Backbone as XML, in Angstrom:
<?xml version="1.0"?>
<chain id="A" units="angstrom">
  <residue number="1" name="MET">
    <atom name="N" x="58.979" y="-29.686" z="-84.046"/>
    <atom name="CA" x="58.324" y="-28.438" z="-83.716"/>
    <atom name="C" x="58.670" y="-27.393" z="-84.775"/>
  </residue>
  <residue number="2" name="GLY">
    <atom name="N" x="57.664" y="-26.700" z="-85.268"/>
    <atom name="CA" x="57.861" y="-25.712" z="-86.323"/>
    <atom name="C" x="58.342" y="-24.378" z="-85.787"/>
  </residue>
  <residue number="3" name="ARG">
    <atom name="N" x="58.795" y="-23.551" z="-86.697"/>
    <atom name="CA" x="59.258" y="-22.221" z="-86.321"/>
    <atom name="C" x="58.071" y="-21.298" z="-86.090"/>
  </residue>
  <residue number="4" name="THR">
    <atom name="N" x="58.255" y="-20.370" z="-85.171"/>
    <atom name="CA" x="57.234" y="-19.389" z="-84.889"/>
    <atom name="C" x="57.891" y="-18.047" z="-84.627"/>
  </residue>
  <residue number="5" name="CYS">
    <atom name="N" x="57.438" y="-17.025" z="-85.308"/>
    <atom name="CA" x="57.941" y="-15.681" z="-85.053"/>
    <atom name="C" x="57.208" y="-15.138" z="-83.835"/>
  </residue>
  <residue number="6" name="ARG">
    <atom name="N" x="57.983" y="-14.779" z="-82.814"/>
    <atom name="CA" x="57.396" y="-14.279" z="-81.574"/>
    <atom name="C" x="57.503" y="-12.764" z="-81.459"/>
  </residue>
  <residue number="7" name="ASN">
    <atom name="N" x="57.843" y="-12.095" z="-82.561"/>
    <atom name="CA" x="57.955" y="-10.637" z="-82.650"/>
    <atom name="C" x="59.023" y="-10.047" z="-81.737"/>
  </residue>
  <residue number="8" name="ILE">
    <atom name="N" x="59.961" y="-10.845" z="-81.272"/>
    <atom name="CA" x="61.101" y="-10.331" z="-80.526"/>
    <atom name="C" x="62.043" y="-9.622" z="-81.497"/>
  </residue>
  <residue number="9" name="CYS">
    <atom name="N" x="62.061" y="-10.081" z="-82.734"/>
    <atom name="CA" x="62.976" y="-9.544" z="-83.744"/>
    <atom name="C" x="62.675" y="-8.090" z="-84.084"/>
  </residue>
  <residue number="10" name="LEU">
    <atom name="N" x="61.486" y="-7.596" z="-83.810"/>
    <atom name="CA" x="61.148" y="-6.218" z="-84.139"/>
    <atom name="C" x="61.992" y="-5.222" z="-83.360"/>
  </residue>
  <residue number="11" name="ARG">
    <atom name="N" x="62.515" y="-5.618" z="-82.202"/>
    <atom name="CA" x="63.409" y="-4.749" z="-81.429"/>
    <atom name="C" x="64.753" y="-4.568" z="-82.118"/>
  </residue>
  <residue number="12" name="TYR">
    <atom name="N" x="65.142" y="-5.532" z="-82.940"/>
    <atom name="CA" x="66.429" y="-5.515" z="-83.620"/>
    <atom name="C" x="66.314" y="-5.148" z="-85.089"/>
  </residue>
  <residue number="13" name="GLN">
    <atom name="N" x="65.167" y="-4.659" z="-85.507"/>
    <atom name="CA" x="64.951" y="-4.322" z="-86.905"/>
    <atom name="C" x="65.867" y="-3.176" z="-87.313"/>
  </residue>
  <residue number="14" name="ALA">
    <atom name="N" x="66.455" y="-3.298" z="-88.502"/>
    <atom name="CA" x="67.409" y="-2.305" z="-88.999"/>
    <atom name="C" x="66.695" y="-1.094" z="-89.575"/>
  </residue>
  <residue number="15" name="ASP">
    <atom name="N" x="67.395" y="0.019" z="-89.586"/>
    <atom name="CA" x="66.870" y="1.246" z="-90.170"/>
    <atom name="C" x="66.788" y="1.105" z="-91.686"/>
  </residue>
  <residue number="16" name="PRO">
    <atom name="N" x="65.832" y="1.773" z="-92.326"/>
    <atom name="CA" x="65.707" y="1.673" z="-93.779"/>
    <atom name="C" x="66.887" y="2.328" z="-94.503"/>
  </residue>
  <residue number="17" name="VAL">
    <atom name="N" x="67.428" y="1.610" z="-95.468"/>
    <atom name="CA" x="68.491" y="2.099" z="-96.351"/>
    <atom name="C" x="68.217" y="1.543" z="-97.741"/>
  </residue>
  <residue number="18" name="PRO">
    <atom name="N" x="68.896" y="2.060" z="-98.772"/>
    <atom name="CA" x="68.701" y="1.488" z="-100.113"/>
    <atom name="C" x="69.041" y="-0.005" z="-100.126"/>
  </residue>
  <residue number="19" name="ASN">
    <atom name="N" x="68.255" y="-0.784" z="-100.853"/>
    <atom name="CA" x="68.407" y="-2.237" z="-100.870"/>
    <atom name="C" x="69.772" y="-2.701" z="-101.350"/>
  </residue>
  <residue number="20" name="LYS">
    <atom name="N" x="70.426" y="-1.925" z="-102.210"/>
    <atom name="CA" x="71.701" y="-2.347" z="-102.764"/>
    <atom name="C" x="72.788" y="-2.496" z="-101.705"/>
  </residue>
  <residue number="21" name="ILE">
    <atom name="N" x="72.736" y="-1.675" z="-100.661"/>
    <atom name="CA" x="73.839" y="-1.685" z="-99.709"/>
    <atom name="C" x="73.500" y="-2.326" z="-98.367"/>
  </residue>
  <residue number="22" name="ARG">
    <atom name="N" x="72.344" y="-2.911" z="-98.232"/>
    <atom name="CA" x="71.955" y="-3.512" z="-96.942"/>
    <atom name="C" x="72.966" y="-4.550" z="-96.461"/>
  </residue>
  <residue number="23" name="TYR">
    <atom name="N" x="73.344" y="-5.471" z="-97.339"/>
    <atom name="CA" x="74.264" y="-6.530" z="-96.948"/>
    <atom name="C" x="75.685" y="-5.993" z="-96.788"/>
  </residue>
  <residue number="24" name="GLU">
    <atom name="N" x="76.027" y="-4.957" z="-97.554"/>
    <atom name="CA" x="77.371" y="-4.392" z="-97.485"/>
    <atom name="C" x="77.638" y="-3.700" z="-96.151"/>
  </residue>
  <residue number="25" name="ILE">
    <atom name="N" x="76.608" y="-3.132" z="-95.532"/>
    <atom name="CA" x="76.813" y="-2.449" z="-94.258"/>
    <atom name="C" x="76.577" y="-3.365" z="-93.058"/>
  </residue>
  <residue number="26" name="GLY">
    <atom name="N" x="76.343" y="-4.646" z="-93.323"/>
    <atom name="CA" x="76.263" y="-5.618" z="-92.240"/>
    <atom name="C" x="74.883" y="-6.029" z="-91.788"/>
  </residue>
  <residue number="27" name="GLN">
    <atom name="N" x="73.846" y="-5.591" z="-92.477"/>
    <atom name="CA" x="72.507" y="-6.026" z="-92.102"/>
    <atom name="C" x="72.276" y="-7.449" z="-92.592"/>
  </residue>
  <residue number="28" name="LYS">
    <atom name="N" x="71.471" y="-8.199" z="-91.846"/>
    <atom name="CA" x="71.159" y="-9.579" z="-92.197"/>
    <atom name="C" x="69.654" y="-9.743" z="-92.254"/>
  </residue>
  <residue number="29" name="ARG">
    <atom name="N" x="69.184" y="-10.651" z="-93.119"/>
    <atom name="CA" x="67.743" y="-10.833" z="-93.311"/>
    <atom name="C" x="67.287" y="-12.186" z="-92.797"/>
  </residue>
  <residue number="30" name="CYS">
    <atom name="N" x="66.209" y="-12.165" z="-92.049"/>
    <atom name="CA" x="65.551" y="-13.402" z="-91.641"/>
    <atom name="C" x="64.468" y="-13.685" z="-92.671"/>
  </residue>
  <residue number="31" name="THR">
    <atom name="N" x="64.577" y="-14.798" z="-93.367"/>
    <atom name="CA" x="63.599" y="-15.109" z="-94.405"/>
    <atom name="C" x="62.258" y="-15.529" z="-93.813"/>
  </residue>
  <residue number="32" name="PHE">
    <atom name="N" x="62.271" y="-16.054" z="-92.605"/>
    <atom name="CA" x="61.016" y="-16.483" z="-91.983"/>
    <atom name="C" x="60.228" y="-15.284" z="-91.460"/>
  </residue>
  <residue number="33" name="CYS">
    <atom name="N" x="60.894" y="-14.376" z="-90.738"/>
    <atom name="CA" x="60.229" y="-13.197" z="-90.193"/>
    <atom name="C" x="60.036" y="-12.110" z="-91.249"/>
  </residue>
  <residue number="34" name="GLY">
    <atom name="N" x="60.918" y="-12.095" z="-92.269"/>
    <atom name="CA" x="60.782" y="-11.148" z="-93.359"/>
    <atom name="C" x="61.314" y="-9.764" z="-93.064"/>
  </residue>
  <residue number="35" name="ILE">
    <atom name="N" x="62.283" y="-9.629" z="-92.145"/>
    <atom name="CA" x="62.836" y="-8.314" z="-91.846"/>
    <atom name="C" x="64.358" y="-8.360" z="-91.867"/>
  </residue>
  <residue number="36" name="PHE">
    <atom name="N" x="64.955" y="-7.184" z="-92.044"/>
    <atom name="CA" x="66.396" y="-7.041" z="-91.931"/>
    <atom name="C" x="66.723" y="-6.703" z="-90.490"/>
  </residue>
  <residue number="37" name="MET">
    <atom name="N" x="67.828" y="-7.259" z="-89.988"/>
    <atom name="CA" x="68.235" y="-7.033" z="-88.601"/>
    <atom name="C" x="69.634" y="-6.458" z="-88.533"/>
  </residue>
  <residue number="38" name="LYS">
    <atom name="N" x="69.917" y="-5.822" z="-87.409"/>
    <atom name="CA" x="71.248" y="-5.323" z="-87.141"/>
    <atom name="C" x="71.725" y="-5.939" z="-85.828"/>
  </residue>
  <residue number="39" name="ASP">
    <atom name="N" x="73.007" y="-6.010" z="-85.634"/>
    <atom name="CA" x="73.599" y="-6.510" z="-84.395"/>
    <atom name="C" x="73.129" y="-7.924" z="-84.040"/>
  </residue>
  <residue number="40" name="CYS">
    <atom name="N" x="73.197" y="-8.835" z="-85.000"/>
    <atom name="CA" x="72.760" y="-10.210" z="-84.764"/>
    <atom name="C" x="73.880" y="-11.190" z="-85.094"/>
  </residue>
  <residue number="41" name="ASP">
    <atom name="N" x="73.740" y="-12.400" z="-84.588"/>
    <atom name="CA" x="74.667" y="-13.471" z="-84.909"/>
    <atom name="C" x="74.223" y="-14.125" z="-86.218"/>
  </residue>
  <residue number="42" name="THR">
    <atom name="N" x="74.410" y="-15.416" z="-86.331"/>
    <atom name="CA" x="74.048" y="-16.112" z="-87.556"/>
    <atom name="C" x="72.610" y="-16.616" z="-87.544"/>
  </residue>
  <residue number="43" name="ARG">
    <atom name="N" x="71.957" y="-16.564" z="-86.406"/>
    <atom name="CA" x="70.574" y="-17.034" z="-86.304"/>
    <atom name="C" x="69.657" y="-15.936" z="-85.796"/>
  </residue>
  <residue number="44" name="CYS">
    <atom name="N" x="68.395" y="-16.014" z="-86.197"/>
    <atom name="CA" x="67.382" y="-15.055" z="-85.768"/>
    <atom name="C" x="67.118" y="-15.238" z="-84.275"/>
  </residue>
  <residue number="45" name="ILE">
    <atom name="N" x="66.899" y="-14.146" z="-83.597"/>
    <atom name="CA" x="66.708" y="-14.176" z="-82.158"/>
    <atom name="C" x="65.379" y="-14.821" z="-81.767"/>
  </residue>
  <residue number="46" name="CYS">
    <atom name="N" x="64.342" y="-14.618" z="-82.563"/>
    <atom name="CA" x="63.032" y="-15.122" z="-82.147"/>
    <atom name="C" x="62.656" y="-16.473" z="-82.739"/>
  </residue>
  <residue number="47" name="CYS">
    <atom name="N" x="63.062" y="-16.764" z="-83.984"/>
    <atom name="CA" x="62.624" y="-18.026" z="-84.583"/>
    <atom name="C" x="63.769" y="-19.007" z="-84.821"/>
  </residue>
  <residue number="48" name="LYS">
    <atom name="N" x="65.004" y="-18.579" z="-84.556"/>
    <atom name="CA" x="66.201" y="-19.424" z="-84.668"/>
    <atom name="C" x="66.497" y="-19.879" z="-86.092"/>
  </residue>
  <residue number="49" name="ALA">
    <atom name="N" x="65.971" y="-19.177" z="-87.096"/>
    <atom name="CA" x="66.283" y="-19.486" z="-88.490"/>
    <atom name="C" x="67.653" y="-18.894" z="-88.835"/>
  </residue>
  <residue number="50" name="VAL">
    <atom name="N" x="68.340" y="-19.492" z="-89.798"/>
    <atom name="CA" x="69.631" y="-18.979" z="-90.240"/>
    <atom name="C" x="69.398" y="-17.687" z="-91.024"/>
  </residue>
  <residue number="51" name="LEU">
    <atom name="N" x="70.148" y="-16.640" z="-90.696"/>
    <atom name="CA" x="69.999" y="-15.352" z="-91.353"/>
    <atom name="C" x="70.759" y="-15.326" z="-92.670"/>
  </residue>
  <residue number="52" name="ARG">
    <atom name="N" x="70.205" y="-14.650" z="-93.656"/>
    <atom name="CA" x="70.850" y="-14.512" z="-94.954"/>
    <atom name="C" x="71.831" y="-13.348" z="-94.883"/>
  </residue>
  <residue number="53" name="THR">
    <atom name="N" x="73.065" y="-13.581" z="-95.315"/>
    <atom name="CA" x="74.100" y="-12.548" z="-95.284"/>
    <atom name="C" x="74.498" y="-12.060" z="-96.663"/>
  </residue>
  <residue number="54" name="LYS">
    <atom name="N" x="73.967" y="-12.686" z="-97.703"/>
    <atom name="CA" x="74.284" y="-12.303" z="-99.078"/>
    <atom name="C" x="72.979" y="-12.158" z="-99.846"/>
  </residue>
  <residue number="55" name="PRO">
    <atom name="N" x="72.951" y="-11.280" z="-100.843"/>
    <atom name="CA" x="71.732" y="-11.154" z="-101.651"/>
    <atom name="C" x="71.488" y="-12.412" z="-102.482"/>
  </residue>
  <residue number="56" name="ARG">
    <atom name="N" x="70.230" y="-12.680" z="-102.801"/>
    <atom name="CA" x="69.905" y="-13.868" z="-103.584"/>
    <atom name="C" x="70.389" y="-13.743" z="-105.010"/>
  </residue>
  <residue number="57" name="SER">
    <atom name="N" x="70.253" y="-12.571" z="-105.588"/>
    <atom name="CA" x="70.679" y="-12.368" z="-106.970"/>
    <atom name="C" x="72.008" y="-11.645" z="-106.990"/>
  </residue>
  <residue number="58" name="LYS">
    <atom name="N" x="72.878" y="-12.091" z="-107.870"/>
    <atom name="CA" x="74.173" y="-11.447" z="-108.000"/>
    <atom name="C" x="74.215" y="-10.728" z="-109.344"/>
  </residue>
  <residue number="59" name="LYS">
    <atom name="N" x="73.597" y="-9.573" z="-109.400"/>
    <atom name="CA" x="73.533" y="-8.814" z="-110.638"/>
    <atom name="C" x="74.851" y="-8.103" z="-110.856"/>
  </residue>
  <residue number="60" name="LYS">
    <atom name="N" x="75.384" y="-8.243" z="-112.054"/>
    <atom name="CA" x="76.614" y="-7.538" z="-112.397"/>
    <atom name="C" x="76.263" y="-6.210" z="-113.032"/>
  </residue>
  <residue number="61" name="GLU">
    <atom name="N" x="76.905" y="-5.167" z="-112.573"/>
    <atom name="CA" x="76.603" y="-3.828" z="-113.073"/>
    <atom name="C" x="77.522" y="-3.446" z="-114.191"/>
  </residue>
</chain>
């Protein structure tokens, strides 16, 4: 059975902040639903996908 976004995750959507600090303040991203969440475990509430906790690119400043 495939994943399906049931829009439950929209209740847990995080407030907008600069992209650089999203992961530093504890927000997590669901790659399937395409949103950042707050107050979540390791899996998305609606589609059960594993949430990303680190940025994809590690740019050195």
